[in-house]
N, C-alpha and C positions, 0 to 999 in steps of 0.2 A: 503493502500503499504506501502509492507516493504523501510524500511531508506537507502539509497545507502550506501556499505561499506566506501568508500571515506568519510561521512559524520559522520559515526561510529570512523573510525580509529581517526579522525582526534580531536570529541571529547575527544577521550580515550587518545591522547598524550597529550594532551593541560592540561587537570586531573593531568597525569603519570608526564610530564614534571615538574609542578606548585609546586607538592605536593613534588615531588623525590628531587628539590634543597634544602628544607629543611633537608632535610637531615644532611648536612653540618652544621646547626644550633644546632642538636643534638649531632654531632661529637665533636664537640666544648665546648655542655655545659657537656656534659658525662666527657671529659678529665677533664672538670676545677674540676667534682666533684671529683675528685679523681681515675676514674676507668682508665684501661690502656688500650693501645690498643685495645689489641685482644679482653678484657671484652667488649668494647662499639662497636666492629663488630660484636661481638658473639650475641650481642643484637640484633642488627639489621639483621642479618641472619638467627635469629631465631625467634625471636619474634616479628618484624615487623609489628608493630601496633604502629605509633607514639606517639597517649596519652599517652598510657601504659609506653612507655621508657619516656620520657619526664617526667611524675608522678613518676616513678623510681629514674632516676638520679637527679630529682630535692628536693626529700624526703633526699635521699642519703646526698646531696649538704648543706643542710639546716641540719644537724648532726640529722637525723630521725634514728632508729631502723631500720635494713633491713629487719629485718620480718614484719615490718608495711609498709615499702617504697613498700615490695614483694606483701604484701596484696593488698592493697592500688591501684596499676598497675593491679595485678589480674582482680579484681572488674571492674576494667574499660574495661580489655579486654573481659572479659565476653558477652557483647554485641555482640563482634562479633559470638558467638554459634549461638544467635536468629536471626543474619542475615544470620549466616549458613543455616538454618530454610528453609528460601525464598528461596532463590538462588538455594538449592538442587532443590526444584520444581520448577522451574522456566528454569534451567539449562538443567538439567537433562542429566547432565555429566558421561561417564560410570564408573562401579566402581573403574575400574581401576584407574582411571583420580583424584577420588576424594581424596586423600591424599594428594597428592599433591597442589591440588587448592584450599582446604580447608586453604595451606598458606596462600592466597593471599585474603580471605574473609576478608575485615577491610573498612573500610566508605567510599572509595575512590570509590573502585570496586565496590561497592554496589550501590552508588549512580548512576554510569553510568549505569551497568546492567540494574536496575528496569528503565532506562529511556527511553529504549529503545522499539518500539511495537512489537516487534516479537522475537523467541526461536534464531534465526539465530543471528539478529543482537546483543541481549543479552550476545550471546556464545563470540561475537565477541569482544564487549567493554568490557567483563570480561578480554579477555586472552592480551589484548591491554594494560588495563589499569592497567594490574596485573604485567606485564612482564617489562612495560619501568619504572614502578615505583618502582620494586622493584631492577632492576640493578640500577637507579639512584641513588633511597634511600643509596642502599650497599656502592656506588662507592663516593657519597657527605659525608656521616658518615664516611668514611677513610680518605676523603681529610680534613674535617672539625677535627677528630682529629690527624692528622700530623699538623693540621697547628695552633691548639691551643696555640701552645707552642709562635709561630710569634705572635700572636694579644694579647697574656700577658692577661691583666686582662679580663676573660671574661664577670666577671658582670657589668661590665660597658659597654656591647657593648648591654644586657640584647636581647643576642639571644634565650635565652630561651624561651621568650616568643612568637619566631615564631610557633611552635609547634601547642601549645593550639590555637593562633592567626589561623593558617589553618582548626586547629578544627571545632572552630566555625563558621569559615566564612562556613564551608561544612554542618553542621549542621543547620545552622540557616534556610536557603529554607527550611528544610526537617519538619520542627515545623507548620501544618497548621493549630490543630484543638488545643483550649482552654485547655483542658487537656495537650499536649504535651507543651502546652508553659507554663502552670503553673509549670509541670514537671521539666524544663527546667530554671526560673526563680527561684522558688526557692530550686534547685540544688547550684546556683549560690549563691544564699542567703547563704547558708548553708557551701559553703566552702571557701569563702573571709569571711564571718564575723568568722567562726571559726579558721584560718591563728592565730590569732594572742595570741589566749588561748589553742589550743592543739597541739601537738606534731606533727612535719613531717610528713606527709602522713593520717594524723587520719582524718584530713575534709577530704579528697577526700572518705574516706569510708563512713563518715557521711552522705556528702553529696548523697549517692545513698540511702537515708532514703525519698528524695521527691518523688521517684516514688510513694512507696506505701501509703504515706500521701497523695498526690493527686489523686489518684484511688479511696483508702478510701471515700475521699470528695466527689467527683464526683460520687458515687456511692448511696452516702446517698440524694443529691441532687435530682439525679434522682430516686430514689424511693418517695420522696419527691411530687417531680411532677407528678409522675403519679399519688399517691394518690389523690392528689389536682382533676387531671383531671377525676378519676374514681369518685370524689366526685360529680363532676361538672355536671356529664353524667348522674347521678342518675334520677330517676322519681318522681317530688316532689309528697309529703305524702300528699298533699290539692292537689284540682283539683282548678284552678282558677275560678273567680267568671265569666268570661268573656265566658268561655266555652259553656256554658247552649243558651249563645246567637247566637253562631255558629248553635245550634242544630233545628231541625226544630220544631216549634210551637205546632207541635200536632202529635203525633204517633197511628196511628187508630191502634185499640185492633183488636183480633182477629174476636169478632162477628161483626164490624163494616166490615171486608175486607168480612166475608161470605155472608153479606146482598145483 
């Protein structure tokens, strides 16, 4: 049975409004890192992926190289390409619409879309989440950038933590398998552990190594478990002594059967 449209719209608007309000934190953080009003708004309009935007301005605010900061933001945004592969099959949108819909393929729209029971509900959830979040995120980005001067020292407010906190809140329920949890945990350890020793923006790049390392360990464990299972299922070379006891005491010979 399909999910009522009202319930889909309610859930989608809930996510769109809750996350869209954190655009204010990005606007303040971006302005505090030295970016101008137009640069800040352009990031939200064109990039529109909060984790990457916060990573970029955070690295710049810490004095990181612009190319390193952009590289870190790029690698964080690569995940959206994998979301797109899944959503393209699920939504099956017309070709003319796909380039515009691609702008809305982010964590929040993916989470809402995948939670729907059928294609109609998935399309509705994707559209409402994407539209509400895009409009509100850009509006609050503008307000945050304009109000940065009134706030004063933006570092004292800790608003730069709002975006990552929202991202983690959305990501945590999706980590269902041990491998996924291992990748997330290792990435956190690498990212936080290397902050004091590497230039700004580089720890994010190194944290991406958590995925291949965890997958390699998982592959080795699977092969080892498979080999042990194959060895335990092999027939023993020596027939147990108890086996003859289960057999008949005597097997009649062909001559006895012919009598």
